[in-house]
LOKEVO-469845 format. One record per residue (C-alpha): residue in one letter; residue number from 0; y, z, x negated. Coordinates in nm, 3 decimals, decimal comma, padded with zeros to 5 digits, m for minus. Layout:
! residues N
+--------+-----+---------+---------+---------+
| residu | num |       y |       z |       x |
+--------+-----+---------+---------+---------+
|      A | NUM |       Y |       Z |       X |
...
+--------+-----+---------+---------+---------+
***
This chain:
! residues 172
+--------+-----+---------+---------+---------+
| residu | num |       y |       z |       x |
+--------+-----+---------+---------+---------+
|      M |   0 | m01,337 |  03,452 |  00,104 |
|      R |   1 | m01,278 |  03,121 |  00,278 |
|      H |   2 | m01,113 |  02,843 |  00,082 |
|      N |   3 | m00,888 |  02,617 |  00,294 |
|      K |   4 | m00,766 |  02,377 |  00,026 |
|      I |   5 | m00,822 |  02,011 |  00,114 |
|      I |   6 | m00,997 |  01,817 | m00,160 |
|      G |   7 | m00,754 |  01,569 | m00,315 |
|      W |   8 | m00,443 |  01,730 | m00,165 |
|      G |   9 | m00,295 |  01,780 | m00,513 |
|      T |  10 | m00,320 |  01,406 | m00,580 |
|      F |  11 | m00,145 |  01,330 | m00,252 |
|      L |  12 |  00,139 |  01,569 | m00,338 |
|      E |  13 |  00,176 |  01,401 | m00,680 |
|      V |  14 |  00,223 |  01,065 | m00,506 |
|      V |  15 |  00,486 |  01,215 | m00,275 |
|      E |  16 |  00,666 |  01,367 | m00,577 |
|      Q |  17 |  00,665 |  01,029 | m00,756 |
|      V |  18 |  00,814 |  00,864 | m00,450 |
|      Q |  19 |  01,067 |  01,149 | m00,405 |
|      K |  20 |  01,221 |  01,062 | m00,743 |
|      M |  21 |  01,281 |  00,704 | m00,627 |
|      S |  22 |  01,373 |  00,756 | m00,262 |
|      P |  23 |  01,385 |  01,081 | m00,061 |
|      W |  24 |  01,381 |  00,882 |  00,265 |
|      L |  25 |  01,058 |  00,704 |  00,175 |
|      S |  26 |  00,889 |  01,025 |  00,062 |
|      R |  27 |  00,966 |  01,178 |  00,404 |
|      Q |  28 |  00,811 |  00,870 |  00,570 |
|      I |  29 |  00,495 |  00,909 |  00,362 |
|      A |  30 |  00,475 |  01,284 |  00,426 |
|      K |  31 |  00,521 |  01,229 |  00,803 |
|      R |  32 |  00,237 |  00,979 |  00,808 |
|      A |  33 |  00,000 |  01,170 |  00,582 |
|      S |  34 | m00,264 |  01,204 |  00,852 |
|      E |  35 | m00,256 |  00,826 |  00,909 |
|      W |  36 | m00,278 |  00,736 |  00,541 |
|      P |  37 | m00,612 |  00,811 |  00,371 |
|      F |  38 | m00,488 |  00,666 |  00,040 |
|      W |  39 | m00,459 |  00,997 | m00,147 |
|      Y |  40 | m00,830 |  01,068 | m00,107 |
|      S |  41 | m00,920 |  00,752 | m00,301 |
|      G |  42 | m00,729 |  00,877 | m00,606 |
|      L |  43 | m00,466 |  00,602 | m00,585 |
|      Q |  44 | m00,165 |  00,651 | m00,810 |
|      V |  45 |  00,173 |  00,482 | m00,781 |
|      K |  46 |  00,249 |  00,360 | m01,134 |
|      E |  47 |  00,559 |  00,149 | m01,072 |
|      W |  48 |  00,767 |  00,086 | m00,764 |
|      E |  49 |  01,092 | m00,107 | m00,774 |
|      G |  50 |  01,274 | m00,347 | m00,545 |
|      N |  51 |  01,026 | m00,598 | m00,409 |
|      A |  52 |  00,727 | m00,502 | m00,627 |
|      A |  53 |  00,473 | m00,219 | m00,650 |
|      H |  54 |  00,200 | m00,136 | m00,902 |
|      V |  55 | m00,080 |  00,092 | m00,780 |
|      H |  56 | m00,366 |  00,220 | m00,998 |
|      L |  57 | m00,713 |  00,309 | m00,865 |
|      P |  58 | m00,921 |  00,503 | m01,120 |
|      L |  59 | m01,300 |  00,500 | m01,104 |
|      S |  60 | m01,413 |  00,835 | m00,966 |
|      V |  61 | m01,703 |  00,998 | m00,783 |
|      R |  62 | m01,506 |  00,994 | m00,458 |
|      N |  63 | m01,439 |  00,620 | m00,443 |
|      S |  64 | m01,758 |  00,472 | m00,588 |
|      V |  65 | m02,126 |  00,441 | m00,512 |
|      D |  66 | m02,373 |  00,362 | m00,790 |
|      N |  67 | m02,080 |  00,323 | m01,037 |
|      E |  68 | m01,915 |  00,049 | m00,830 |
|      V |  69 | m01,590 |  00,102 | m00,634 |
|      C |  70 | m01,645 |  00,066 | m00,259 |
|      Q |  71 | m01,470 | m00,223 | m00,086 |
|      G |  72 | m01,299 |  00,013 |  00,157 |
|      H |  73 | m01,120 |  00,187 | m00,130 |
|      L |  74 | m01,024 | m00,148 | m00,282 |
|      L |  75 | m00,873 | m00,251 |  00,050 |
|      L |  76 | m00,686 |  00,081 |  00,067 |
|      G |  77 | m00,534 |  00,013 | m00,276 |
|      A |  78 | m00,410 | m00,330 | m00,172 |
|      E |  79 | m00,277 | m00,194 |  00,156 |
|      L |  80 | m00,089 |  00,089 | m00,016 |
|      A |  81 |  00,077 | m00,153 | m00,258 |
|      L |  82 |  00,191 | m00,375 |  00,030 |
|      R |  83 |  00,305 | m00,079 |  00,241 |
|      L |  84 |  00,521 |  00,049 | m00,044 |
|      V |  85 |  00,698 | m00,286 | m00,075 |
|      L |  86 |  00,744 | m00,310 |  00,303 |
|      L |  87 |  00,881 |  00,046 |  00,316 |
|      R |  88 |  01,142 | m00,051 |  00,060 |
|      Y |  89 |  01,248 | m00,348 |  00,274 |
|      R |  90 |  01,237 | m00,135 |  00,589 |
|      H |  91 |  01,490 |  00,097 |  00,430 |
|      E |  92 |  01,742 | m00,192 |  00,436 |
|      F |  93 |  01,645 | m00,366 |  00,763 |
|      P |  94 |  01,487 | m00,190 |  01,066 |
|      F |  95 |  01,150 | m00,339 |  01,162 |
|      R |  96 |  00,803 | m00,231 |  01,267 |
|      Y |  97 |  00,488 | m00,378 |  01,120 |
|      W |  98 |  00,116 | m00,353 |  01,175 |
|      F |  99 | m00,190 | m00,495 |  01,006 |
|      K | 100 | m00,377 | m00,751 |  01,213 |
|      G | 101 | m00,653 | m00,835 |  00,970 |
|      S | 102 | m00,770 | m00,826 |  00,613 |
|      R | 103 | m01,033 | m00,972 |  00,384 |
|      L | 104 | m01,132 | m00,935 |  00,022 |
|      E | 105 | m01,238 | m01,195 | m00,233 |
|      V | 106 | m01,414 | m01,003 | m00,510 |
|      H | 107 | m01,437 | m01,198 | m00,838 |
|      H | 108 | m01,629 | m00,951 | m01,059 |
|      V | 109 | m01,828 | m00,633 | m01,023 |
|      V | 110 | m01,568 | m00,355 | m00,984 |
|      D | 111 | m01,712 | m00,088 | m01,212 |
|      Q | 112 | m01,389 |  00,028 | m01,380 |
|      A | 113 | m01,031 |  00,121 | m01,291 |
|      V | 114 | m00,833 | m00,131 | m01,087 |
|      D | 115 | m00,461 | m00,217 | m01,090 |
|      F | 116 | m00,300 | m00,366 | m00,778 |
|      R | 117 |  00,027 | m00,557 | m00,811 |
|      C | 118 |  00,213 | m00,656 | m00,498 |
|      K | 119 |  00,534 | m00,855 | m00,485 |
|      I | 120 |  00,708 | m01,032 | m00,199 |
|      D | 121 |  00,927 | m01,326 | m00,296 |
|      F | 122 |  01,283 | m01,314 | m00,164 |
|      A | 123 |  01,255 | m01,654 |  00,009 |
|      E | 124 |  00,946 | m01,546 |  00,202 |
|      W | 125 |  01,104 | m01,214 |  00,297 |
|      E | 126 |  01,419 | m01,394 |  00,421 |
|      R | 127 |  01,207 | m01,619 |  00,643 |
|      I | 128 |  01,031 | m01,316 |  00,793 |
|      R | 129 |  01,358 | m01,122 |  00,832 |
|      L | 130 |  01,530 | m01,412 |  01,010 |
|      D | 131 |  01,239 | m01,449 |  01,254 |
|      I | 132 |  01,250 | m01,075 |  01,323 |
|      A | 133 |  01,631 | m01,081 |  01,369 |
|      R | 134 |  01,599 | m01,360 |  01,625 |
|      G | 135 |  01,380 | m01,128 |  01,833 |
|      H | 136 |  01,054 | m01,308 |  01,762 |
|      T | 137 |  00,735 | m01,143 |  01,646 |
|      A | 138 |  00,681 | m01,277 |  01,297 |
|      E | 139 |  00,348 | m01,296 |  01,120 |
|      A | 140 |  00,268 | m01,340 |  00,752 |
|      E | 141 | m00,030 | m01,329 |  00,522 |
|      F | 142 |  00,017 | m01,155 |  00,189 |
|      I | 143 | m00,216 | m01,190 | m00,109 |
|      V | 144 | m00,239 | m00,883 | m00,330 |
|      P | 145 | m00,413 | m00,948 | m00,664 |
|      A | 146 | m00,600 | m00,674 | m00,848 |
|      F | 147 | m00,710 | m00,658 | m01,210 |
|      L | 148 | m00,980 | m00,459 | m01,387 |
|      G | 149 | m00,893 | m00,223 | m01,670 |
|      D | 150 | m00,997 | m00,486 | m01,927 |
|      G | 151 | m00,757 | m00,746 | m01,779 |
|      R | 152 | m01,003 | m00,961 | m01,583 |
|      S | 153 | m00,926 | m01,053 | m01,223 |
|      A | 154 | m01,110 | m00,812 | m00,994 |
|      L | 155 | m01,018 | m00,936 | m00,648 |
|      Q | 156 | m00,762 | m01,080 | m00,413 |
|      A | 157 | m00,688 | m00,898 | m00,088 |
|      H | 158 | m00,556 | m01,110 |  00,198 |
|      L | 159 | m00,359 | m00,894 |  00,443 |
|      H | 160 | m00,238 | m01,041 |  00,773 |
|      V | 161 |  00,070 | m00,852 |  00,899 |
|      A | 162 |  00,279 | m00,879 |  01,217 |
|      F | 163 |  00,648 | m00,780 |  01,229 |
|      Q | 164 |  00,884 | m00,688 |  01,508 |
|      L | 165 |  01,248 | m00,573 |  01,523 |
|      E | 166 |  01,280 | m00,195 |  01,555 |
|      K | 167 |  01,465 | m00,099 |  01,872 |
|      F | 168 |  01,732 |  00,169 |  01,840 |
|      L | 169 |  01,892 |  00,361 |  02,123 |
|      P | 170 |  02,270 |  00,314 |  02,152 |
|      A | 171 |  02,479 |  00,606 |  02,023 |
+--------+-----+---------+---------+---------+
***
């Protein structure tokens, strides 16, 4: 008998269920973009998500590590997911599109244990971006997402360069 279950699908559904409790609209956005978001395969878990902050946990597993060290691609996915969650929350209040223009990692220690990503956007910075978007300009910003190892040491800093644009709606 053929088995059609996708490996890691259960983890993805758990993330969607966690988000569903906080915001049904955002869970639909995540489910719609499931094919574009490879985050669930890494084993990423949303631990906390409120207002302008998100906490994402990346456990050490066979799927996201080589030779007992987490791959940089999975570390970048964790930082990107944390930032996307915060931006989705803001997008719920103000219509805009965004896309990632570049990224880089500064790894401080060997990443051989679970990693916690914490992303927060200050209100003053968000207001500057929002005002540029509202004026019809394409705004750009660089966000720094810090990550910490399970024992509390700094693991890395992810620098994510993002562009923003006002979402165009058709008149009713």
